[in-house]
N, C-alpha and C positions, 0 to 999 in steps of 0.2 A: 126472189131472194135478193134483198136489197144490196146494192153495190156490186153485184156480180156482172162482169162484162157480158154483152150479148153473146149467146152461144156457149158460155162457160158455166158449167154446173159443178158445184161442190157439195158433197154429202153433208147434210146438216150436222153441226157439232154434237147435238143431242143424240144423234144416231151412230156415232162412232162406237165401235165395239172394242172393249178391252182398253189397254194402254192407260190404266188408271193413274200410274205415277206421272206419265207425260201430261195428261190432262190436269192433274193436280198442280204440277209445277207451273203450267201456263196460267192457271187460275190464281195461284198465290202471287205470281209476279204481276198480275193485273191488279190485284187488291193492294199490293205494296210494291210500287214500281222501284223503290229504293233497293230492292233485292238485287237488281242489276242484271237481269236477263236470264235466259234459260238456254242451256246447251243440250242438244239432243244427239246422242250417239246411236247409230244403228246401221245395219246393212241395207242395201237397196230393197225396195218393196215392202218396207215395214210401216208404210203410211205416215211417215214423218211430215212430208210436205202437205198431205191432205189434211192432217189434224191441225197444223199451223194455220192453213188457209181457212179451214172451217171455223177455227176459233176467232180469227180476225174478222170474218164476215159476221159472226155473232156479236162480238164485243165492240167492233168499230164500225160495222155497217158496210165495209168494203174490204177488198183484198189488201194484204200488207204490201208495203213498199219492198220490193225484192232487189237485193244487191247482186249484180252479176259477178261471176267469178273473175272476170277480167277488168273489174272496176278500177279506175285510176283515182288517185287522190283528188284530182280536180272534180271528178264526177261525184265523189263522196262529200267533200266539204264545200264545193262550189268554186266559181272562178268568174271569168269573163266570157260573154257570148262571143264566139269566134266570128260570126258573120258581122256583128256590130264593130268589132275591132278592125275588120277588113274595110269598113266604111269610115274608119277614123273615129268611131264612137266608143265610149266605154259604158257597157251595160252589164250589171252583175247578173250572173247565172246561179240561181239557187242549186245547192247540191241535194243528194238523196237524203241526207240527214235532216234537212229542213222539210223535205217532202214527208219524211217519216213523222216529224213533229206535227204536221198538219193532219196526217192520216192515222197516227196512233201507234203503228207497229212497223218495225224494220225486221225483215226476214233475210238472213244471210245463209243461203244454202251452200253446203260444202265449205264452211268457214275455214277448215283446215287447209284448203288449197289457195286461200287468199294470201297476198303478201302480208307479212307480219306487221309492218308499219301501218297498213290500212286497217287491220283488225284493231291495232292499238289505238288509233284515232277514234274509231267507233266506240270502243270500250271506255275511253277517257270521257267522251261526251255523255255516255250513259251514266257514268259515275258522278261527274261534276255538274251535269245539266248545262254546261256552257260549251259552245262551239267558238273557239278563238282561231281566226285565220289572219296571218300576217305574212304576206308574200306577194311578189309581183304587183306592187302598188295597191294591194287590197289589204285593208286592216279593219277587221270587224270582230265583234264579240256578241254572240246571240244566245239567249236563254232557250234551250230546247229540252223537250221531254217526250220520250216515246218508249214503248216496250221493245225489247230486243230478244229475238229468238235466232239461234244459230243451229245448224245441223251439220253432222259430219259422219262419214263412214270411216271408222278407225283402220280398216284395211287399206285405205288410200293415204294414210299418213296421219300424224297427230298434230297437236298444238304444243307450242313451247309451254313449260310449266307456268311462266309468268302470265301468259294469256289465258290458260286454263283457269287460273285462280281468279281472273277478273270476271268470269261468268258467275253470277250468284248461285244458280242451281244447275244441276246436271242430272239427266236421266238417260237410261238406256232403253231404246224402243224394244219392248219385250216380244218374244215369240208367243203366238197365241196357242192355247191348248186346243184339243180336237173340238170341244164344244164351242169355244169362241170362234174357231175357224168356220164352223158350220153356220153360226149366227152371222158372222161377217159376210159370208157368201150370200145368205138369204137377204140381208140388208142391202147389199150392193145390187142384187138382182131386182129387189123391190124398188129401189131408188131409180135404177135405169128404166124400169117399166113406167113408174109413176110420173117421171118428169116429161114424158112424151104424151101424156093423156090430157093435157089441159088442166082444168081445175082438179086438184088432187087432195082428198082428205088426208091421205098419208103424209104429204108434204106440209099441209096446213097444220097438222098435229105436231110434226117435227119442229116447225117454226114456233109454234106456241110453247113447246118445251124449251126451245132456245131462249125465248123471252123469259121464261121462268128462271133459267140458269143465269142469264144476264142480270135479272132483278136481284138475285141472291148476291152476285158479285158487287153490284152497285151498293146494296145495303151494307155489305161487309166493308167496302171502302169507307163508307160514312161512319161505320161503327169503330173502325180501326184505331183512331186516336184515343178512344176511351178504354181500350183494352189494356189492362195492367199486366206487368210481368213480375211475379213474386221473386224474391231473392233466392228461394229454394230452387226455382227453375234455372236461374242463372248458374247456381252451383252445379246442378246436374249437367248443364251444357258444358261448363268448363271441365268437369271430370270426364265426361264422355269424349270430348275432343282430345284430352290427354291420353286416354286409353287407346284411341284410334290413331294416335301419332299424327294428328292433323297438322299440316304444314302451315305456319303463320296463324294469324288470329282472325282473318277475314271470314273464315268458315263459321266460327262461333257467332259472329255478328249476324251473318246471313241466316244461320239456323234459328236464332231468336226472332229475327224479322219474319221468317217464314212461319214459325210456330205462332207468332202473334197474328199473322194474317189468317192462319187456319182457325185460330180461336174466334176471330171476327166472323169467318164463314160459318162457324158453329153457333154463333150468336151468344157466346158466353162473355162474362165480364173480365176474366183473367185467363192467362195462359196456364194450361195444365200440363203435367208431365207427358200425357199421351200425345199432346200436340207437338211437343219437342221430339218425342221418339219418332213420330211420323216425318218430321222435317229433317232430322239428322242425315239420313241416307241421301237426300236430295242436295244438302248443303256441303257434305263432307266427302262424298264418294270420290270426287276428283281432286281432293286435297290431301289424300293419304300419300305417303312416300312412293308406293309402287305405282299409283295412278299418275302422279306428277312426273314420273320418269319412264313413261311409255308402257306401263303395265295395264292390267285389266281395269275397267270402270265398273265391273259388276259389284253389286252389294251381296255378299255371301252370308250364309248362315254363321260362319265363323266371325264375321264382322258384328252381326247382331249379338252373338254370344258374348262378345267383349263388354257390352254395355247393358245387357239384359237385366242383370241383378240390380243395377242402379235404379231402374224404373220399377222393378218389382218391389223394392223397398221404399221407393219414393211415391 
């Protein structure tokens, strides 16, 4: 498994059971990085970290850069090597954001427990593509690009509305039904058994399936600039956002970007209403008034009912 540190094994992405919304959000953000990252909410044990790491291994060939909870601003944006300073030398130390640029993905576990100003720095760089550092004799501006995934357990505290809004897409890690739980158990048992057997056809097939998924993502990225967005879809998006009382306008922009990425994945020439309907819960669930002020992030049947007729007629 390319990029996996010795002794570390991650279930192949193509063998993850369930969590379709979570996987779709990661894939859309990969196809269209301007979406601005994915925030995953869920309780402990819902495979959030496993899925993110499995996706990174598939998409980037190595594990993501992981930001520790106690990360300082120096560690995030970079600074000076302390040992060099003690020798009277000045040698720049790259930060984790530059490392993420090299590796492709930054993973922030328990992002709700980080200091707000550190989260804001990360989100600014994702949004602008520029890391500007001006302090302590260091003045630099660098072009950076990387995917961003954050996870949080809402039971341990939330994010300020301003920070919530800066994440492009949000998903809730879903509970598995009985059938999916059984398939998950079988998959984990098979994986644990196969990884100790040397050459394994089970693992080889899983990695071939990973390659097929990645090929589809790469093709979608290449197709994306040619995907058109009809005016009718824009009107649908504006009306749906209004009915859902979406806070601000960032959500509509992200919804269109996600719908366009989904159309590219589908291999079609223009965005269709069905693409937008699939993207709206991912783009707007955390931008409703109740979500922005500490309420639930769930997308309920009542939410779907508010916009259902738009898409039935569209």
